[in-house]
N, C-alpha and C positions, 0 to 999 in steps of 0.2 A: 348345606346340611340343615336338618330341622332341629330347632330348639324350643324352649318354652314359648317364646314369643310367636313362633310359627303356629304352634298349637292354639294360642289365644286368637291369633288372626284367623285360623280356619274356623274356629267356633263362632267368631263374630260374623264371618261370611255365611256360615250355616244359618245363624239366627236371622240375619238380614233376609235371606232367601225365604225363610219361613214366614216372617211378618210382611215382607214385600215380594210376594211370589212373581209379580209382573214387573219388577224393577222399581227403583226408588222414585222414578218420575211418575208412577201410576199410583192409584190408591192402594192403601195397605190392607192387611187382614182385619185390622181394627179401625175404629172411627178416629181414635186419637193418633196424633203423630208420635213417633218413637225415635229416640236417639239410641244408637247401638255402638258400643265402643269398648276398647280394652281399658283396664284400669279402674280406679275407685273414683267416684264422682266428687267434686268439690261441693261443699255445703252451700255456698252462695249460689252456684249454677243450678244445683238440684232444686233448691227452693224456688228459684225463678221458673224453672221448667215445670215443676208440679203445679205452681200457681196458674200457669198458663194452660194446664191440662196435657202437657207433654210428658210422655212416659220416658224412663231411662232404663236401658238394659246394659248391664256391664258384665265383663268377663274378667275374673281376677283369680290368680292361683291361690289355693288354700295353703296357708303357712305350714311348714314342717311336715309336708305329706309326700314329698318326692322320695322315691326309693328305686334302687337299682334292680331291674328285672331281667339282666342278661342271663340267658340260660346256655347259650352255646358260643363257640368261637365266631369270629366275624364272617360275613358272607356277602353275596351279591344280592341286591334288592331288585335291580332292573338294568337293562341295557337299552340304549336308544341307537338305532341304526343310522348311518350316514352313507350316502351313495358317493362313490369316488367321482371326481370330476375328470380324471384321466382315464382314457379308454385304451384298450388294445385289441387288435384283430389279427387273426392268424390265417394265413393262406400258404398251404404247402409247408415249406421250411423257412418262411419269413413271417415276422411279427411286426406290426406297425402300430405305433403309439400315436394318439391324438387327444385333443381336448386341452385341459389346463392341468399342469403339474403342480398344483398347489401343495403346500406342506401338509403333513399328516396323512400321507398315502404310502402304500407299499406297492411297488411294481415288480413283477417277477416273471421269470421264464423257466419252464421245465423242458430241458433238452435231454431226451432219453433218460438216463439215470442222474443227470446233472440238474440242480436247481440253483438259480442265482436270483437274488432279490436286492432292490435298491429302494432306500427310504428317501422320499422326495425332500428337498431343502428349499430354502428361499431362493428365488430367481431360476428355479428349475424349469425346463421346457421339455416337450415330448422328445426333441432331438437330443438334449442332454441325457435324459432318461435312457434313451436307446444306446447312447455312447457308453454310459456307465455299465449297463447290462452287457454290452458287447465286450467291454474290457474285462469283466468278470469271466465270461465264457472263454475268452482267449487264454486264460490260464490253464484250460484243460483241452481245448480243441479249437479248430478254426471257426471264426465268426467274422462276418462282413457287416459294416454299418454304412448305411446311406440315408442321410437325413434322420427321420424318425423311424426307420426300418432296420431291424436286425435280421440277417439272413445267416442260417447255419447249415452249410452244405453237408449233405449226407445224413441229416437228422432223421431218425425214424419215428420220433415223436416230438412234437413242439406244442407246448401249451403256454399261453400267456394269460396272466391275470393281473388285475389291480384291485386292491381293496383300501378302505379308508379306516382311520382310527375310529373306534366306537366309544361313546360316553358310557361308562359304567358306574352305577351308583352302588357303593358298598356301605354296609352298616358296621359300626364298631362297637355299639352297645345299645341296650334298651332301657328305658326307664318308665315309671308310672307316676303321674301327678294328678292330684285332685284339683278341679277348677270349679270355682263358685260362679254361677250365672245368676246375677241378682236382678230382680225386676222391681223398680222403684216406681210406685204409681200414686196418683192422688186419691184414689178411692178403691174399696174392696172389689167392686165389679171389674174395673179395668185390670187390677192385679190378678184376679182369678183367670180372666180371659187370656192375658198375654202369657202368663206362666203356664197355663194349660196348653196353649197352642205351641209353645216352645217344647215343653216336656213331651207332649204327644209325638212331635215330629222327631225329636232326638231319640226317643226311646225305640223308634222304629229303625234307627241306624245302628249298625254294628261297628262301622269304621268311618273315619273322616279322612279325606285326602288332604295331604300337606303340600306345600308349594315346592318341595324338592322332588316330588314324585312318589314318595312313600306314603303309608297310610297309618293311622293311629287307631288302636282298639278303643272304642267308646263304650262305657258302661255307666248306668245309673247308679248313684250311691245313696242319695237321700234328699229330703226337702225340709226347709225351716221357714217359718213365717215370723215377721217382725212388724207389729202394728204401733205406730207412734203418732201422737197428735199434740206433742207439747208446743212446737213452734210452727209447724205446718202439717197439713194433712199428708201423712206419709204411710203408705201401706206397701209392705215389701215382702216378697217371697224369694228365697234362695234355692235354686236347683244345684245340687252337687253331682258332677260327673267326673269319672276318672278317664284318663287317656294314657294308654300304654303305647308309647312311640319310640322310633329308632333315632339314634344319632347317626348321621350318614356323612360320607365323604365321596365326592365325585372325582373320577379320574378318567383319562383317555388311554385306551389300550388298543393295540393293533389286533385284528382277528387273524386266525389262521389262514394262510394263503393257499397251501396246497395239501390240506388235510384229508381230502376225499380221493386222493390218487395213490394207488398201490403199484410199486415197481417190483418186478422179479429180481432175483439176486444177479449181480453183475456177472457177465459171461454166459448166462444161460441162453441168450439170444431171444428172450421173450420179455417184452414190455407191455404191461397191461394197464389201460387207464380205466377207472371206474366212473369217469365223467359221463354224464347223461347228455 
């Protein structure tokens, strides 16, 4: 799930890519070195860095700006497909299973108007899957099991399928938070350069990607400058951006296994498959 720390991390990553477009091991956009991190800098470390000509860029949430922006009921953000490791092949009135019967899969057979499904469990094998499906079929009609093959004598239609659980990312609420991007610099020139580079790049982005796979809506809010020279040369500009992001929960759900097949009413003598 995404929370405030994930948004801060995403902003740090964006700023790092802006100032070091070729990676941290290559020369940056500016002549000075820059430290980019979450949180507020310590006074001692900041003085040392500024004296050495090292810039600091920090990302910190602005106090008392979080608000709930949930507009609708929860829903699905995204799904990620997983291919099953168990396979099934059909020849005539026989279905043969192969591969690995790892957990998190559904194996099913459609025999005329009868559907049977088995969810794989730990230590399952293709032979055990065939035996389980054969036993379910026998409650209604004759089925023969030999190894990993299920044979249904007299079957007019036999379809075999295997599907795997899919990871589904659902959101439970949305919230908007203001974040302060502070550029701590030893002189006005470096302050203007680093702040302008960050602001120009971020203003061209409408969304930022978060590590859970969701995105946050990025908007510019304002700019403030602080110039101080009491103890050390400190020239600072704050860029304030808002991020409207989702709180998400990941779950594993099975997909539909026979949703694209239509059967005529029992007793009509007609069975139609929409499978391509």
